[in-house]
C-alpha positions in Angstrom: 32.8 -37.5 -31.2 33.5 -41.2 -31.0 35.4 -42.4 -34.0 35.3 -40.8 -37.0 31.6 -39.8 -36.7 29.5 -36.8 -35.4 25.7 -37.0 -34.7 25.4 -39.8 -37.1 27.2 -38.0 -39.9 30.1 -39.8 -41.3 33.7 -37.6 -41.8 36.8 -38.1 -44.0 39.7 -37.4 -41.8 39.5 -34.0 -40.2 36.8 -32.3 -42.7 33.5 -32.7 -44.0 32.4 -32.0 -47.3 29.5 -30.6 -49.8 26.2 -32.4 -48.5 27.4 -33.9 -45.3 28.9 -30.6 -43.6 26.1 -28.7 -44.5 23.8 -31.3 -43.1 25.6 -31.8 -39.9 25.8 -27.7 -39.6 22.1 -27.4 -39.8 21.3 -30.5 -37.3 23.8 -28.7 -34.9 22.4 -25.2 -35.4 18.9 -26.3 -35.3 20.0 -27.9 -31.9 21.4 -25.0 -30.5 18.7 -22.3 -31.8 16.1 -25.0 -30.0 18.0 -24.4 -26.6 17.3 -21.2 -26.7 13.5 -21.0 -26.7 11.0 -22.3 -24.3 12.8 -22.2 -21.4 11.4 -21.7 -17.6 12.8 -18.8 -15.6 15.6 -19.8 -13.3 16.4 -22.4 -16.0 18.8 -20.6 -18.7 20.8 -22.5 -21.3 24.2 -22.8 -19.6 27.3 -23.4 -22.0 30.5 -23.7 -20.4 33.5 -22.1 -22.0 36.4 -25.0 -23.3 39.5 -23.5 -24.5 40.9 -27.0 -25.9 40.1 -30.4 -27.1 40.7 -31.7 -23.7 38.3 -29.5 -21.8 35.8 -29.8 -24.5 35.7 -33.5 -23.7 35.4 -33.3 -19.6 32.8 -30.6 -20.0 30.7 -32.7 -22.4 31.3 -35.6 -20.5 29.3 -33.6 -17.7 26.5 -33.7 -19.3 26.2 -30.1 -20.8 24.1 -29.8 -24.1 26.1 -27.4 -25.8 29.6 -25.5 -25.3 30.8 -22.0 -26.0 34.5 -21.3 -26.7 36.1 -18.1 -25.1 38.2 -15.7 -27.2 40.3 -15.0 -24.5 40.7 -18.3 -22.8 41.9 -19.8 -26.3 44.2 -16.7 -27.0 45.8 -17.1 -23.6 46.5 -20.8 -23.8 48.3 -20.3 -27.1 50.5 -17.3 -25.8 48.3 -14.2 -27.0 46.7 -11.4 -25.3 42.9 -11.5 -25.6 42.2 -9.5 -29.1 45.7 -10.3 -30.7 45.6 -13.9 -31.8 45.2 -14.5 -35.7 42.6 -15.4 -37.4 44.1 -18.8 -38.6 44.7 -20.0 -35.1 41.6 -19.1 -33.4 39.6 -21.4 -36.3 42.1 -24.3 -35.6 41.5 -24.1 -32.0 37.9 -23.9 -32.8 38.3 -27.3 -35.0 40.1 -29.0 -32.8 37.5 -28.4 -30.0 34.5 -29.0 -32.3 36.2 -32.2 -33.5 36.8 -33.5 -29.9 32.7 -33.6 -29.0 29.6 -34.9 -30.5 27.8 -31.8 -28.9 27.0 -28.5 -30.8 29.8 -25.7 -30.7 29.7 -22.0 -30.8 32.5 -19.9 -31.5 33.7 -16.4 -30.5 35.4 -15.2 -33.1 35.7 -11.6 -31.7 34.8 -9.0 -34.4 35.4 -11.1 -37.4 38.9 -10.4 -37.8 38.3 -8.3 -41.1 37.0 -11.5 -43.2 34.1 -10.9 -45.2 30.6 -12.3 -44.4 30.7 -15.1 -47.0 34.6 -16.2 -45.5 33.4 -15.7 -41.9 30.8 -18.2 -42.5 32.8 -20.6 -44.3 35.9 -20.9 -41.9 33.0 -21.4 -39.4 31.7 -24.3 -40.7 35.1 -25.8 -41.9 35.8 -25.9 -38.4 32.7 -27.4 -36.9 31.1 -24.7 -35.4 26.9 -24.2 -35.4 27.1 -20.8 -33.6 29.1 -17.5 -32.9 29.8 -14.3 -31.1 30.4 -11.3 -33.2 31.0 -8.2 -31.2 30.4 -4.6 -31.9 33.1 -3.4 -30.2 36.4 -1.6 -32.3 39.3 -2.9 -30.1 41.6 -1.0 -32.1 39.7 2.3 -31.5 38.7 1.4 -28.3 35.1 2.3 -29.5 31.9 1.1 -30.3 31.2 0.4 -34.2 28.5 2.3 -36.1 25.3 0.3 -34.7 23.4 0.8 -38.4 26.7 -0.6 -40.0 26.9 -3.4 -37.9 23.4 -4.2 -38.2 23.8 -4.3 -41.9 26.9 -6.6 -41.9 25.3 -9.1 -39.5 22.5 -9.3 -42.0 25.2 -10.2 -44.7 26.4 -12.8 -42.2 23.0 -14.4 -41.7 22.4 -14.4 -45.3 25.7 -16.0 -45.9 24.9 -18.4 -43.3 21.0 -19.3 -43.9 19.8 -21.2 -40.7 23.3 -22.9 -40.4 24.6 -20.5 -38.2 23.3 -19.4 -34.7 24.7 -15.8 -34.1 25.3 -14.2 -30.6 25.3 -10.3 -31.3 27.9 -9.6 -28.3 26.7 -5.3 -27.4 29.8 -3.6 -26.0 28.3 -0.7 -24.7 28.9 -1.6 -20.8 32.3 -2.1 -22.0 33.4 1.3 -24.4 30.4 3.4 -23.0 27.7 4.7 -25.1 27.7 6.5 -28.5 27.7 4.5 -31.7 30.8 6.8 -33.3 33.1 6.0 -30.5 35.0 8.4 -28.0 36.9 11.4 -28.3 38.9 13.4 -25.5 37.4 12.7 -22.3 35.5 9.9 -23.6 32.9 11.8 -25.5 30.9 10.2 -28.4 32.0 11.9 -31.6 29.9 11.3 -34.5 31.1 10.6 -38.1 27.6 10.5 -39.6 26.4 13.8 -40.9 22.8 13.1 -40.6 23.7 12.2 -36.9 21.4 14.4 -34.6 23.6 13.5 -31.6 25.3 17.3 -30.1 28.9 16.5 -29.7 28.5 19.3 -26.5 26.2 16.9 -25.0 26.8 17.0 -21.2 25.5 13.4 -20.6 27.7 11.2 -19.0 28.4 8.6 -21.4 29.1 5.6 -18.9 25.7 6.4 -17.1 24.0 2.8 -16.6 20.6 3.7 -17.3 22.2 5.8 -20.9 23.7 2.4 -21.8 21.0 0.5 -21.1 19.1 2.5 -23.6 21.7 2.0 -26.2 22.2 -1.4 -25.8 18.4 -1.9 -26.3 18.5 0.2 -29.6 21.3 -2.0 -30.3 19.8 -5.5 -29.6 17.2 -4.5 -31.7 18.5 -3.4 -34.5 20.7 -6.8 -34.8 17.6 -8.9 -34.0 16.3 -7.5 -36.9 19.4 -7.8 -39.1 19.3 -11.9 -37.9 21.0 -12.5 -34.7 19.4 -15.2 -32.8 20.4 -13.9 -29.3 21.9 -10.8 -27.8 25.1 -10.0 -25.5 25.2 -6.9 -23.5 28.4 -8.3 -22.0 29.1 -6.4 -18.5 25.8 -5.2 -17.9 24.9 -4.9 -14.3 22.8 -8.3 -13.4 19.9 -5.5 -11.7 19.7 -4.3 -15.6 19.1 -7.5 -17.5 15.2 -7.5 -16.9 15.1 -4.1 -18.9 17.4 -5.6 -21.5 15.4 -8.5 -22.0 12.1 -6.8 -22.1 13.4 -4.3 -24.6 15.4 -6.3 -26.8 12.6 -9.0 -26.7 15.0 -11.8 -27.9 17.3 -14.3 -26.3 19.5 -13.0 -24.0 23.2 -13.9 -22.9 24.4 -13.2 -19.7 27.9 -13.6 -18.1 28.3 -15.4 -14.8 31.2 -14.2 -12.2 32.3 -15.9 -9.2 31.6 -12.9 -6.9 27.9 -12.2 -9.1 24.6 -13.6 -9.1 24.2 -17.5 -9.5 23.5 -18.9 -13.1 19.8 -19.6 -11.6 19.3 -15.7 -10.4 20.7 -14.8 -13.7 17.9 -16.9 -15.4 15.2 -15.3 -13.1 16.4 -12.0 -14.1 16.1 -12.5 -17.9 19.0 -14.3 -19.1 18.3 -16.6 -21.5 22.0 -18.3 -22.0 24.7 -17.9 -19.7 28.4 -18.0 -20.0 31.6 -17.6 -18.4 33.9 -15.7 -21.0 37.4 -16.7 -19.6 36.8 -17.3 -16.4 36.7 -21.2 -16.1 40.2 -20.6 -17.8 41.3 -18.5 -15.4 39.8 -20.8 -12.2 41.8 -23.6 -14.2 45.1 -21.9 -14.2 44.5 -20.5 -10.4 44.4 -24.1 -9.5 47.8 -25.0 -11.6 49.3 -22.2 -9.7 48.5 -23.8 -6.3 49.8 -27.2 -7.6 52.9 -25.7 -8.8 53.6 -23.7 -5.1 53.0 -27.4 -3.6 55.4 -28.7 -5.8 57.9 -26.4 -5.5 60.8 -27.1 -2.8 61.0 -25.6 0.4 
């Protein structure tokens, strides 16, 4: 952002009001959404993950067309463990990042912090974000949320947002195991839905990658039908990306890791969008540790 303008939309102080906020959000979301489509294999949308205004400016100056904030990176930079940052602090951090650059910013807001869909949308737009990650894992229960309820909830977020937000629906089956209900003793799925035909004594391994892929596809399809623009099966094995991309039939987000496939390889496997989670933050922290070691008196 130069001075007090963002993509030609004037701002007063640090907040936009009325039509100007809606217009900027629509423009940013339209731009970000378009970046997910028409991409050649091997050329995914690369969204690096700034955790503060300074890193956001560096990444925007490097020419990246959009940025994605990492919840874990922001939390760590503010002294919190992943998943424990208060909502107010997360939205404030996102706002500082969005104010600092003139490219679209999408925000990882975990599971939504217990906020109502309309409030989630309002808080994101007030912060200047034009997209968000919303995950279907229940961190407190170390389980997955019911897929149908999650889809209904995403539909409410979409209804409140209209076209003003690009929704990246994170699917946590590769984090928490299969089963839409959560896990009981030994990690076995336990249903709370009396109409669910799943046999609680089913011996199928809930961590089997093939079973996880099936559930990720089912969840991804539900979330796209509910209005998600992109699906993020976090920690999916790269070998499963072609199957996930074909099965879900929508833009697919993959995470790049230092010891994993390259960005190009992830794109060739079916990823439309590549992010790095807290990886950039951790690399920066490692660099500071190296500098500190060099500065330490011998």
